[in-house]
ZADO-1210 file (C-alpha; in nm, 4 decimals, padded with zeros to 6 digits):
<atoms>
<atom x="01.7677" y="17.4826" z="14.6083" code="MET" pos="1"/>
<atom x="01.7219" y="17.1268" z="14.5105" code="LYS" pos="2"/>
<atom x="01.7271" y="17.2209" z="14.1527" code="ALA" pos="3"/>
<atom x="02.0058" y="17.4207" z="14.1503" code="GLY" pos="4"/>
<atom x="02.2163" y="17.1683" z="14.3315" code="ILE" pos="5"/>
<atom x="02.0985" y="16.9170" z="14.0468" code="SER" pos="6"/>
<atom x="02.2203" y="17.1452" z="13.8035" code="LYS" pos="7"/>
<atom x="02.5553" y="17.1985" z="13.9364" code="ILE" pos="8"/>
<atom x="02.5869" y="16.8000" z="13.9565" code="SER" pos="9"/>
<atom x="02.5013" y="16.7758" z="13.5809" code="LEU" pos="10"/>
<atom x="02.7531" y="17.0528" z="13.4922" code="GLN" pos="11"/>
<atom x="03.0337" y="16.8391" z="13.6759" code="ILE" pos="12"/>
<atom x="02.9426" y="16.5106" z="13.5380" code="LYS" pos="13"/>
<atom x="02.9754" y="16.6612" z="13.1727" code="LYS" pos="14"/>
<atom x="03.3195" y="16.8496" z="13.2446" code="LYS" pos="15"/>
<atom x="03.4344" y="16.5027" z="13.3425" code="ARG" pos="16"/>
<atom x="03.3064" y="16.3081" z="13.0442" code="PHE" pos="17"/>
<atom x="03.4716" y="16.5291" z="12.8558" code="ILE" pos="18"/>
<atom x="03.7964" y="16.5161" z="13.0532" code="PHE" pos="19"/>
<atom x="03.7785" y="16.1534" z="13.0160" code="TYR" pos="20"/>
<atom x="03.6911" y="16.0911" z="12.6426" code="THR" pos="21"/>
<atom x="03.9724" y="16.3540" z="12.5494" code="LEU" pos="22"/>
<atom x="04.2222" y="16.1636" z="12.7612" code="ALA" pos="23"/>
<atom x="04.1177" y="15.8539" z="12.5844" code="VAL" pos="24"/>
<atom x="04.1406" y="15.9904" z="12.2472" code="LEU" pos="25"/>
<atom x="04.5052" y="16.1454" z="12.3120" code="GLU" pos="26"/>
<atom x="04.5869" y="15.7502" z="12.4166" code="ILE" pos="27"/>
<atom x="04.4586" y="15.6053" z="12.1365" code="VAL" pos="28"/>
<atom x="04.6082" y="15.9244" z="11.9164" code="PHE" pos="29"/>
<atom x="04.9783" y="15.8292" z="12.1050" code="LEU" pos="30"/>
<atom x="04.9412" y="15.4161" z="12.0160" code="VAL" pos="31"/>
<atom x="04.8483" y="15.4683" z="11.6347" code="LEU" pos="32"/>
<atom x="05.1281" y="15.7496" z="11.6430" code="THR" pos="33"/>
<atom x="05.3774" y="15.4391" z="11.7610" code="TRP" pos="34"/>
<atom x="05.2283" y="15.1969" z="11.5406" code="VAL" pos="35"/>
<atom x="05.3002" y="15.3740" z="11.2526" code="VAL" pos="36"/>
<atom x="05.6454" y="15.5185" z="11.3269" code="SER" pos="37"/>
<atom x="05.7660" y="15.1884" z="11.4647" code="THR" pos="38"/>
<atom x="05.5781" y="14.9906" z="11.1151" code="GLY" pos="39"/>
<atom x="05.4954" y="14.6790" z="11.3837" code="VAL" pos="40"/>
<atom x="05.1738" y="14.6800" z="11.1924" code="PHE" pos="41"/>
<atom x="05.2471" y="14.8057" z="10.8552" code="ALA" pos="42"/>
<atom x="05.1740" y="14.6474" z="10.5222" code="SER" pos="43"/>
<atom x="05.5095" y="14.4716" z="10.3952" code="LYS" pos="44"/>
<atom x="05.6124" y="14.1795" z="10.1712" code="ASP" pos="45"/>
<atom x="05.8816" y="13.9284" z="10.3539" code="TYR" pos="46"/>
<atom x="06.0615" y="13.6052" z="10.1834" code="TRP" pos="47"/>
<atom x="06.0539" y="13.3075" z="10.4227" code="GLN" pos="48"/>
<atom x="06.3138" y="13.0734" z="10.3552" code="ILE" pos="49"/>
<atom x="06.2438" y="12.7114" z="10.4864" code="ASP" pos="50"/>
<atom x="06.4170" y="12.3899" z="10.5395" code="ALA" pos="51"/>
<atom x="06.2398" y="12.0454" z="10.6127" code="GLY" pos="52"/>
<atom x="05.9643" y="12.2271" z="10.7290" code="GLY" pos="53"/>
<atom x="06.1406" y="12.4441" z="10.9816" code="LYS" pos="54"/>
<atom x="06.1944" y="12.8469" z="10.8724" code="THR" pos="55"/>
<atom x="06.5290" y="12.9154" z="10.9239" code="ILE" pos="56"/>
<atom x="06.5824" y="13.2760" z="10.8195" code="LEU" pos="57"/>
<atom x="06.3181" y="13.5867" z="10.7055" code="THR" pos="58"/>
<atom x="06.4593" y="13.8587" z="10.4479" code="VAL" pos="59"/>
<atom x="06.2753" y="14.1865" z="10.3336" code="ARG" pos="60"/>
<atom x="06.3871" y="14.1404" z="09.9809" code="THR" pos="61"/>
<atom x="06.4467" y="13.8889" z="09.6563" code="GLU" pos="62"/>
<atom x="06.8156" y="13.9909" z="09.6280" code="SER" pos="63"/>
<atom x="06.8694" y="13.9091" z="09.9901" code="GLU" pos="64"/>
<atom x="06.7074" y="13.5738" z="09.9339" code="VAL" pos="65"/>
<atom x="06.9545" y="13.5373" z="09.6323" code="ARG" pos="66"/>
<atom x="07.2254" y="13.6501" z="09.8863" code="GLU" pos="67"/>
<atom x="07.1464" y="13.3528" z="10.1369" code="ALA" pos="68"/>
<atom x="07.0897" y="13.1092" z="09.8834" code="MET" pos="69"/>
<atom x="07.4338" y="13.1400" z="09.7404" code="SER" pos="70"/>
<atom x="07.6009" y="13.1533" z="10.1138" code="LEU" pos="71"/>
<atom x="07.4204" y="12.8238" z="10.1291" code="LEU" pos="72"/>
<atom x="07.5572" y="12.6401" z="09.8226" code="LYS" pos="73"/>
<atom x="07.8705" y="12.8060" z="09.7545" code="ASN" pos="74"/>
<atom x="07.9716" y="12.7527" z="10.0969" code="THR" pos="75"/>
<atom x="08.2708" y="12.4896" z="09.9938" code="TYR" pos="76"/>
<atom x="08.3136" y="12.5730" z="09.6071" code="VAL" pos="77"/>
<atom x="08.6740" y="12.6539" z="09.5555" code="GLU" pos="78"/>
<atom x="08.8447" y="12.8842" z="09.3954" code="GLU" pos="79"/>
<atom x="08.8247" y="12.8327" z="08.9904" code="LYS" pos="80"/>
<atom x="08.6320" y="12.5254" z="09.0594" code="ALA" pos="81"/>
<atom x="08.4712" y="12.4001" z="08.7260" code="ARG" pos="82"/>
<atom x="08.2054" y="12.1780" z="08.6382" code="ASP" pos="83"/>
<atom x="08.0307" y="12.2641" z="09.0126" code="VAL" pos="84"/>
<atom x="07.7374" y="12.0782" z="09.0954" code="ARG" pos="85"/>
<atom x="07.5344" y="12.1350" z="09.4211" code="ILE" pos="86"/>
<atom x="07.2615" y="11.9879" z="09.6169" code="SER" pos="87"/>
<atom x="07.0787" y="12.0593" z="09.9356" code="LEU" pos="88"/>
<atom x="06.9201" y="11.8350" z="10.1346" code="ASN" pos="89"/>
<atom x="06.6314" y="11.8830" z="10.2927" code="PRO" pos="90"/>
<atom x="06.5294" y="12.1005" z="09.9990" code="VAL" pos="91"/>
<atom x="06.5547" y="12.4679" z="10.0467" code="ILE" pos="92"/>
<atom x="06.1985" y="12.6139" z="09.9904" code="SER" pos="93"/>
<atom x="06.1398" y="12.9788" z="09.9333" code="VAL" pos="94"/>
<atom x="05.7900" y="13.1663" z="10.0502" code="LYS" pos="95"/>
<atom x="05.6659" y="13.5044" z="09.9605" code="HIS" pos="96"/>
<atom x="05.5001" y="13.6163" z="10.2819" code="ARG" pos="97"/>
<atom x="05.2222" y="13.9155" z="10.2735" code="TYR" pos="98"/>
<atom x="05.1912" y="14.0745" z="10.6079" code="TYR" pos="99"/>
<atom x="04.8826" y="14.3359" z="10.6474" code="GLY" pos="100"/>
<atom x="04.8604" y="14.6606" z="10.8598" code="TYR" pos="101"/>
<atom x="04.7571" y="14.5019" z="11.1508" code="MET" pos="102"/>
<atom x="04.9859" y="14.1807" z="11.1991" code="ASP" pos="103"/>
<atom x="05.2773" y="14.1024" z="11.3807" code="ARG" pos="104"/>
<atom x="05.5906" y="14.0990" z="11.1783" code="LYS" pos="105"/>
<atom x="05.8405" y="13.8718" z="11.1672" code="PRO" pos="106"/>
<atom x="06.2209" y="13.9321" z="11.2843" code="GLU" pos="107"/>
<atom x="06.3826" y="13.9879" z="11.0031" code="VAL" pos="108"/>
<atom x="06.7896" y="13.9121" z="10.9348" code="ALA" pos="109"/>
<atom x="07.0231" y="14.1830" z="10.8463" code="ASP" pos="110"/>
<atom x="07.2977" y="14.1214" z="10.5929" code="VAL" pos="111"/>
<atom x="07.5354" y="13.9840" z="10.8506" code="GLU" pos="112"/>
<atom x="07.2578" y="13.8047" z="11.0308" code="ASP" pos="113"/>
<atom x="07.2182" y="13.6095" z="10.6913" code="THR" pos="114"/>
<atom x="07.5614" y="13.5438" z="10.6613" code="ARG" pos="115"/>
<atom x="07.6050" y="13.3705" z="10.9817" code="ASN" pos="116"/>
<atom x="07.2516" y="13.2029" z="10.9712" code="ILE" pos="117"/>
<atom x="07.3182" y="12.9879" z="10.6986" code="ALA" pos="118"/>
<atom x="07.6317" y="12.9247" z="10.8037" code="ILE" pos="119"/>
<atom x="07.5000" y="12.8091" z="11.1302" code="ASP" pos="120"/>
<atom x="07.2666" y="12.6032" z="10.9518" code="SER" pos="121"/>
<atom x="07.5029" y="12.3967" z="10.7733" code="ILE" pos="122"/>
<atom x="07.7627" y="12.3388" z="11.0959" code="ARG" pos="123"/>
<atom x="07.4452" y="12.2218" z="11.2959" code="ARG" pos="124"/>
<atom x="07.3669" y="12.0020" z="10.9808" code="ASN" pos="125"/>
<atom x="07.0215" y="12.1269" z="10.9692" code="LEU" pos="126"/>
<atom x="07.1301" y="12.1395" z="10.6133" code="ILE" pos="127"/>
<atom x="07.3500" y="11.9178" z="10.4807" code="SER" pos="128"/>
<atom x="07.5361" y="12.0583" z="10.1012" code="VAL" pos="129"/>
<atom x="07.6851" y="11.8217" z="09.8749" code="LYS" pos="130"/>
<atom x="07.9489" y="11.9335" z="09.6455" code="THR" pos="131"/>
<atom x="08.1376" y="11.8088" z="09.3339" code="SER" pos="132"/>
<atom x="08.3819" y="12.0004" z="09.1834" code="GLN" pos="133"/>
<atom x="08.6573" y="11.9497" z="08.9160" code="THR" pos="134"/>
<atom x="08.9731" y="12.1374" z="09.0390" code="VAL" pos="135"/>
<atom x="09.3470" y="12.1844" z="08.9731" code="ASP" pos="136"/>
<atom x="09.5859" y="12.1045" z="09.2542" code="LYS" pos="137"/>
<atom x="09.9318" y="12.1867" z="09.2515" code="LYS" pos="138"/>
<atom x="10.2364" y="11.9606" z="09.3733" code="LYS" pos="139"/>
<atom x="10.5766" y="11.8746" z="09.4270" code="ARG" pos="140"/>
<atom x="10.7486" y="11.6113" z="09.3028" code="ILE" pos="141"/>
<atom x="11.0330" y="11.4678" z="09.5383" code="LYS" pos="142"/>
<atom x="11.3440" y="11.4263" z="09.3174" code="PHE" pos="143"/>
<atom x="11.4907" y="11.0589" z="09.3240" code="SER" pos="144"/>
<atom x="11.8251" y="10.9807" z="09.5228" code="VAL" pos="145"/>
<atom x="12.0757" y="10.8264" z="09.2985" code="VAL" pos="146"/>
<atom x="12.3795" y="10.6595" z="09.4922" code="LYS" pos="147"/>
<atom x="12.7164" y="10.6188" z="09.2881" code="LYS" pos="148"/>
<atom x="13.0745" y="10.4456" z="09.3626" code="LYS" pos="149"/>
<atom x="13.3678" y="10.6456" z="09.2555" code="ASP" pos="150"/>
<atom x="13.7370" y="10.4677" z="09.2957" code="ARG" pos="151"/>
<atom x="13.9065" y="10.8000" z="09.2479" code="THR" pos="152"/>
<atom x="13.7472" y="10.9019" z="09.5953" code="ILE" pos="153"/>
<atom x="13.8762" y="10.7498" z="09.9179" code="HIS" pos="154"/>
<atom x="13.6928" y="10.4775" z="10.0941" code="ARG" pos="155"/>
<atom x="13.4051" y="10.5780" z="10.3379" code="ASN" pos="156"/>
<atom x="13.4074" y="10.9042" z="10.2105" code="THR" pos="157"/>
<atom x="13.0350" y="11.0366" z="10.0717" code="SER" pos="158"/>
<atom x="12.9386" y="11.3816" z="09.9281" code="LEU" pos="159"/>
<atom x="12.6490" y="11.5157" z="09.7032" code="VAL" pos="160"/>
<atom x="12.7659" y="11.5671" z="09.3496" code="LYS" pos="161"/>
<atom x="12.4167" y="11.6991" z="09.2868" code="LYS" pos="162"/>
<atom x="12.1783" y="11.8348" z="09.5618" code="ALA" pos="163"/>
<atom x="11.8764" y="11.7588" z="09.3186" code="GLY" pos="164"/>
<atom x="11.5423" y="11.9454" z="09.2960" code="ASP" pos="165"/>
<atom x="11.1990" y="11.9230" z="09.3089" code="GLU" pos="166"/>
<atom x="10.9566" y="11.9310" z="09.0334" code="GLY" pos="167"/>
<atom x="10.6186" y="12.0381" z="08.9966" code="THR" pos="168"/>
<atom x="10.2739" y="11.9036" z="08.8585" code="GLU" pos="169"/>
<atom x="09.9251" y="11.9910" z="08.7981" code="ILE" pos="170"/>
<atom x="09.6653" y="11.7307" z="08.9364" code="VAL" pos="171"/>
<atom x="09.3432" y="11.7447" z="08.8195" code="THR" pos="172"/>
<atom x="09.1002" y="11.5505" z="09.0276" code="VAL" pos="173"/>
<atom x="08.6836" y="11.5385" z="09.0330" code="GLU" pos="174"/>
<atom x="08.6135" y="11.5899" z="09.4185" code="LYS" pos="175"/>
<atom x="08.2604" y="11.5083" z="09.6367" code="THR" pos="176"/>
<atom x="08.2288" y="11.6561" z="09.9826" code="THR" pos="177"/>
<atom x="07.9258" y="11.6791" z="10.2333" code="ILE" pos="178"/>
<atom x="07.9467" y="12.0088" z="10.4068" code="ASN" pos="179"/>
<atom x="08.3390" y="12.0136" z="10.3546" code="GLY" pos="180"/>
<atom x="08.4273" y="11.6434" z="10.4596" code="ASP" pos="181"/>
<atom x="08.5490" y="11.4568" z="10.1410" code="LEU" pos="182"/>
<atom x="08.3439" y="11.1686" z="10.0392" code="GLN" pos="183"/>
<atom x="08.5163" y="11.0801" z="09.6833" code="LYS" pos="184"/>
<atom x="08.8368" y="11.2038" z="09.4790" code="GLU" pos="185"/>
<atom x="08.9088" y="11.0684" z="09.1529" code="GLU" pos="186"/>
<atom x="09.2273" y="11.1810" z="08.9778" code="VAL" pos="187"/>
<atom x="09.1484" y="11.2682" z="08.6288" code="ILE" pos="188"/>
<atom x="09.4860" y="11.3891" z="08.4736" code="LYS" pos="189"/>
<atom x="09.8259" y="11.4697" z="08.5849" code="THR" pos="190"/>
<atom x="10.0316" y="11.6972" z="08.3851" code="GLU" pos="191"/>
<atom x="10.3819" y="11.7756" z="08.4839" code="VAL" pos="192"/>
<atom x="10.5031" y="12.1409" z="08.4632" code="THR" pos="193"/>
<atom x="10.8788" y="12.1250" z="08.5977" code="GLU" pos="194"/>
<atom x="11.0719" y="11.7689" z="08.6185" code="LYS" pos="195"/>
<atom x="11.2696" y="11.6969" z="08.8921" code="SER" pos="196"/>
<atom x="11.6246" y="11.6480" z="08.8917" code="LYS" pos="197"/>
<atom x="11.8198" y="11.3399" z="09.0967" code="ASP" pos="198"/>
<atom x="11.9970" y="11.4076" z="09.4210" code="ARG" pos="199"/>
<atom x="12.3384" y="11.2550" z="09.3224" code="ILE" pos="200"/>
<atom x="12.5435" y="11.0761" z="09.6307" code="ILE" pos="201"/>
<atom x="12.9194" y="10.9453" z="09.5437" code="ILE" pos="202"/>
<atom x="13.0762" y="10.7047" z="09.7509" code="SER" pos="203"/>
<atom x="13.4341" y="10.6615" z="09.7787" code="GLY" pos="204"/>
<atom x="13.5828" y="10.2881" z="09.7442" code="THR" pos="205"/>
<atom x="13.9189" y="10.3881" z="09.6511" code="GLY" pos="206"/>
<atom x="14.2778" y="10.3368" z="09.8839" code="THR" pos="207"/>
<atom x="14.5915" y="10.4404" z="09.8396" code="SER" pos="208"/>
<atom x="14.9725" y="10.4888" z="09.9915" code="VAL" pos="209"/>
<atom x="14.9974" y="10.7898" z="10.0715" code="ALA" pos="210"/>
<atom x="15.3007" y="10.9642" z="09.8694" code="LYS" pos="211"/>
<atom x="15.5615" y="11.2455" z="09.8762" code="ARG" pos="212"/>
<atom x="15.4253" y="11.5148" z="09.6656" code="GLY" pos="213"/>
<atom x="15.1135" y="11.4452" z="09.5407" code="LYS" pos="214"/>
<atom x="14.7530" y="11.3993" z="09.6876" code="ALA" pos="215"/>
<atom x="14.6107" y="11.0683" z="09.7262" code="SER" pos="216"/>
<atom x="14.3090" y="11.1724" z="09.5351" code="SER" pos="217"/>
<atom x="14.3134" y="11.2072" z="09.1744" code="GLU" pos="218"/>
<atom x="14.0083" y="11.4087" z="09.1707" code="GLU" pos="219"/>
<atom x="14.2212" y="11.7325" z="09.3057" code="GLY" pos="220"/>
<atom x="14.0410" y="12.0063" z="09.5103" code="ASP" pos="221"/>
<atom x="13.7054" y="11.8811" z="09.3951" code="LYS" pos="222"/>
<atom x="13.6494" y="11.6333" z="09.6887" code="TYR" pos="223"/>
<atom x="13.9228" y="11.7638" z="09.8951" code="SER" pos="224"/>
<atom x="13.7170" y="11.9742" z="10.1465" code="LEU" pos="225"/>
<atom x="13.3989" y="11.7231" z="10.1687" code="ALA" pos="226"/>
<atom x="13.6942" y="11.4532" z="10.1907" code="SER" pos="227"/>
<atom x="13.8904" y="11.6905" z="10.4781" code="GLY" pos="228"/>
<atom x="13.5397" y="11.6999" z="10.6391" code="LYS" pos="229"/>
<atom x="13.4388" y="11.3502" z="10.6659" code="ALA" pos="230"/>
<atom x="13.7865" y="11.2547" z="10.8349" code="VAL" pos="231"/>
<atom x="13.7139" y="11.5561" z="11.1174" code="VAL" pos="232"/>
<atom x="13.3617" y="11.3947" z="11.1828" code="GLU" pos="233"/>
<atom x="13.5111" y="11.0290" z="11.1853" code="PHE" pos="234"/>
<atom x="13.8173" y="11.1423" z="11.3785" code="ALA" pos="235"/>
<atom x="13.5820" y="11.3625" z="11.6735" code="LYS" pos="236"/>
<atom x="13.3962" y="10.9898" z="11.7370" code="LYS" pos="237"/>
<atom x="13.6945" y="10.9495" z="11.9297" code="PHE" pos="238"/>
<atom x="13.7675" y="11.2236" z="12.1483" code="ARG" pos="239"/>
<atom x="13.7740" y="11.0870" z="12.5228" code="GLY" pos="240"/>
<atom x="13.9848" y="10.7715" z="12.4575" code="ASN" pos="241"/>
<atom x="14.3342" y="10.6989" z="12.5911" code="PRO" pos="242"/>
<atom x="14.6604" y="10.8031" z="12.4746" code="TYR" pos="243"/>
<atom x="14.9364" y="10.4977" z="12.4410" code="VAL" pos="244"/>
<atom x="15.2602" y="10.5354" z="12.3296" code="TYR" pos="245"/>
<atom x="15.3057" y="10.3322" z="12.0150" code="GLY" pos="246"/>
<atom x="14.9457" y="10.2533" z="12.0289" code="GLY" pos="247"/>
<atom x="14.6887" y="10.2770" z="11.6843" code="SER" pos="248"/>
<atom x="14.3639" y="10.1906" z="11.8120" code="SER" pos="249"/>
<atom x="14.1179" y="10.4201" z="11.7998" code="LEU" pos="250"/>
<atom x="13.9322" y="10.2860" z="12.0976" code="THR" pos="251"/>
<atom x="14.1763" y="10.1307" z="12.3339" code="LYS" pos="252"/>
<atom x="14.4562" y="10.4127" z="12.2707" code="GLY" pos="253"/>
<atom x="14.6798" y="10.5672" z="12.0067" code="ALA" pos="254"/>
<atom x="14.9757" y="10.8360" z="12.0237" code="ASP" pos="255"/>
<atom x="14.9548" y="11.1341" z="11.7716" code="CYS" pos="256"/>
<atom x="15.0810" y="10.9615" z="11.4818" code="SER" pos="257"/>
<atom x="14.9199" y="10.6338" z="11.5472" code="GLY" pos="258"/>
<atom x="14.5750" y="10.8163" z="11.5690" code="PHE" pos="259"/>
<atom x="14.6010" y="10.9924" z="11.2406" code="VAL" pos="260"/>
<atom x="14.7282" y="10.6824" z="11.0837" code="MET" pos="261"/>
<atom x="14.4255" y="10.4600" z="11.1931" code="ALA" pos="262"/>
<atom x="14.1773" y="10.7828" z="11.1030" code="VAL" pos="263"/>
<atom x="14.2934" y="10.7817" z="10.7161" code="TYR" pos="264"/>
<atom x="14.3236" y="10.4163" z="10.7514" code="LYS" pos="265"/>
<atom x="13.9518" y="10.4260" z="10.7579" code="HIS" pos="266"/>
<atom x="13.9171" y="10.6180" z="10.4212" code="PHE" pos="267"/>
<atom x="14.1410" y="10.3896" z="10.2570" code="GLY" pos="268"/>
<atom x="14.4644" y="10.5815" z="10.3009" code="VAL" pos="269"/>
<atom x="14.8027" y="10.4137" z="10.4416" code="THR" pos="270"/>
<atom x="15.0242" y="10.6582" z="10.6266" code="LEU" pos="271"/>
<atom x="15.3204" y="10.5487" z="10.8243" code="PRO" pos="272"/>
<atom x="15.3525" y="10.5558" z="11.2109" code="HIS" pos="273"/>
<atom x="15.5719" y="10.8606" z="11.2148" code="ASP" pos="274"/>
<atom x="15.5127" y="11.1908" z="11.2769" code="ALA" pos="275"/>
<atom x="15.8209" y="11.2982" z="11.1431" code="GLY" pos="276"/>
<atom x="15.7490" y="11.0828" z="10.7918" code="ALA" pos="277"/>
<atom x="15.3857" y="11.2106" z="10.8056" code="ASP" pos="278"/>
<atom x="15.5539" y="11.5696" z="10.7137" code="ARG" pos="279"/>
<atom x="15.6645" y="11.4953" z="10.3860" code="SER" pos="280"/>
<atom x="15.3323" y="11.3036" z="10.2546" code="LEU" pos="281"/>
<atom x="15.0565" y="11.4540" z="10.0361" code="GLY" pos="282"/>
<atom x="15.1146" y="11.8062" z="09.9449" code="LYS" pos="283"/>
<atom x="15.2307" y="12.1194" z="10.1410" code="ALA" pos="284"/>
<atom x="14.9659" y="12.4119" z="10.1721" code="VAL" pos="285"/>
<atom x="15.0281" y="12.7186" z="10.3994" code="LYS" pos="286"/>
<atom x="14.9062" y="12.7285" z="10.7268" code="SER" pos="287"/>
<atom x="14.6655" y="13.0354" z="10.6029" code="SER" pos="288"/>
<atom x="14.5125" y="12.8079" z="10.3504" code="GLU" pos="289"/>
<atom x="14.4452" y="12.5075" z="10.5598" code="MET" pos="290"/>
<atom x="14.0839" y="12.2784" z="10.5284" code="GLN" pos="291"/>
<atom x="13.9418" y="12.0129" z="10.7660" code="PRO" pos="292"/>
<atom x="14.1338" y="11.7038" z="10.7498" code="GLY" pos="293"/>
<atom x="14.4919" y="11.8415" z="10.6539" code="ASP" pos="294"/>
<atom x="14.7759" y="11.7171" z="10.8608" code="LEU" pos="295"/>
<atom x="14.9676" y="11.9762" z="11.1044" code="VAL" pos="296"/>
<atom x="15.3018" y="11.8647" z="11.1775" code="CYS" pos="297"/>
<atom x="15.4952" y="12.0096" z="11.4910" code="TYR" pos="298"/>
<atom x="15.8589" y="11.9211" z="11.6085" code="TYR" pos="299"/>
<atom x="15.7543" y="11.5415" z="11.7347" code="GLY" pos="300"/>
<atom x="15.3742" y="11.5649" z="11.7190" code="HIS" pos="301"/>
<atom x="15.1005" y="11.5948" z="11.5017" code="ILE" pos="302"/>
<atom x="14.7032" y="11.6228" z="11.4753" code="GLY" pos="303"/>
<atom x="14.4175" y="11.6921" z="11.2159" code="ILE" pos="304"/>
<atom x="14.2919" y="12.0468" z="11.1326" code="TYR" pos="305"/>
<atom x="13.9474" y="12.0449" z="11.2455" code="ALA" pos="306"/>
<atom x="13.8473" y="12.4078" z="11.1458" code="GLY" pos="307"/>
<atom x="13.8068" y="12.7206" z="11.3315" code="ASP" pos="308"/>
<atom x="14.1740" y="12.7276" z="11.3924" code="GLY" pos="309"/>
<atom x="14.1917" y="12.3484" z="11.6085" code="LYS" pos="310"/>
<atom x="14.3213" y="12.0281" z="11.5933" code="ILE" pos="311"/>
<atom x="14.1961" y="11.6820" z="11.7074" code="VAL" pos="312"/>
<atom x="14.4733" y="11.4952" z="11.8207" code="HIS" pos="313"/>
<atom x="14.5960" y="11.2065" z="12.0422" code="ALA" pos="314"/>
<atom x="14.7587" y="11.4986" z="12.2808" code="MET" pos="315"/>
<atom x="14.9114" y="11.3106" z="12.5811" code="ASP" pos="316"/>
<atom x="14.8724" y="11.0562" z="12.8864" code="GLU" pos="317"/>
<atom x="14.6730" y="11.3213" z="13.0694" code="ALA" pos="318"/>
<atom x="14.4475" y="11.4222" z="12.7880" code="ASN" pos="319"/>
<atom x="14.4153" y="11.1972" z="12.5640" code="GLY" pos="320"/>
<atom x="14.2180" y="11.1945" z="12.2418" code="ILE" pos="321"/>
<atom x="14.0813" y="11.5550" z="12.2552" code="THR" pos="322"/>
<atom x="14.0427" y="11.8778" z="12.0298" code="VAL" pos="323"/>
<atom x="14.2932" y="12.1907" z="12.1248" code="SER" pos="324"/>
<atom x="14.3842" y="12.5307" z="11.9562" code="ARG" pos="325"/>
<atom x="14.6312" y="12.5120" z="11.6969" code="ILE" pos="326"/>
<atom x="14.8995" y="12.6667" z="11.9419" code="GLY" pos="327"/>
<atom x="14.7923" y="12.4842" z="12.2665" code="TYR" pos="328"/>
<atom x="15.1837" y="12.3905" z="12.3341" code="ASN" pos="329"/>
<atom x="15.3551" y="12.7005" z="12.2035" code="GLY" pos="330"/>
<atom x="15.5431" y="12.4931" z="11.9590" code="LYS" pos="331"/>
<atom x="15.5625" y="12.6470" z="11.5848" code="ARG" pos="332"/>
<atom x="15.3760" y="12.4622" z="11.2994" code="ILE" pos="333"/>
<atom x="15.6471" y="12.3132" z="11.0742" code="LEU" pos="334"/>
<atom x="15.4330" y="12.2254" z="10.8096" code="THR" pos="335"/>
<atom x="15.0625" y="12.1562" z="10.7280" code="VAL" pos="336"/>
<atom x="15.0177" y="11.8511" z="10.4840" code="ARG" pos="337"/>
<atom x="14.7443" y="11.7950" z="10.2532" code="ARG" pos="338"/>
<atom x="14.6355" y="11.4062" z="10.1636" code="ILE" pos="339"/>
<atom x="14.3308" y="11.4865" z="09.9863" code="PHE" pos="340"/>
<atom x="14.3239" y="11.7434" z="09.7141" code="GLY" pos="341"/>
</atoms>
């Protein structure tokens, strides 16, 4: 009986041993399968990029090393730069590392990581990139302003005879930067590719007495519009000042013809203090062809055409010097006279 029980117990122990042995072998198999599939302990070559004794990044191939070094060196090289010289501080070293089957592998940077890590290393001043290069810069040349005086143009009238044009030049410089910050820049040569053209401004100094049937300006229509606009701009400065019968002061008060007389006097033109007499001075123009500065004559009243169907004038005691529509009073226009033209 005891012998039978011992035999059965021995068989049970053998079965347990076989079971546990198979279980362990299965676990070992699974672990080996995972290791092989993940490559954690595979035998591989790696390239390690170090700066100042610190590993910046690790890559798998030599081509990735070249790309990383190119990123570090060429970050601040400008387009079409010549005579480029680059130095890195601390010096970059590249180590070829071999890892065996059972060695734990390092973290490897992919293409995007390589770019980001390289740029970040510069921004954090882990690496100092000194770049010297020769570049061409296109610059504008400002035009000069030339002022001339002309007696044929009425006093206090200025006009632009030529607008002026900017020129261009190519400036060749040799510059040195550290991490993009300019350290030194030296101009090697300058080449003008297009000359600038002067702006010419004519200032009038002339004076005259407005006469019947002719314009005061001998330059004719060339300066008419510019001079007329100047008259309007000046006249509008006195809006809000009082109407004074018989007056000719732009500040203390004037009547209609006194206002016109005082405005034109500023431009060197003598007009009578008489709205009726003004109707025969300068030259007549059609109402449809009025320009700023022309005299708009009504029966017993006169104003200066301001453009856009309006006149600036000394209206009456209630309104003073103001701007009104041409037909504000319902009266017809007797004549329009051009003093400048």
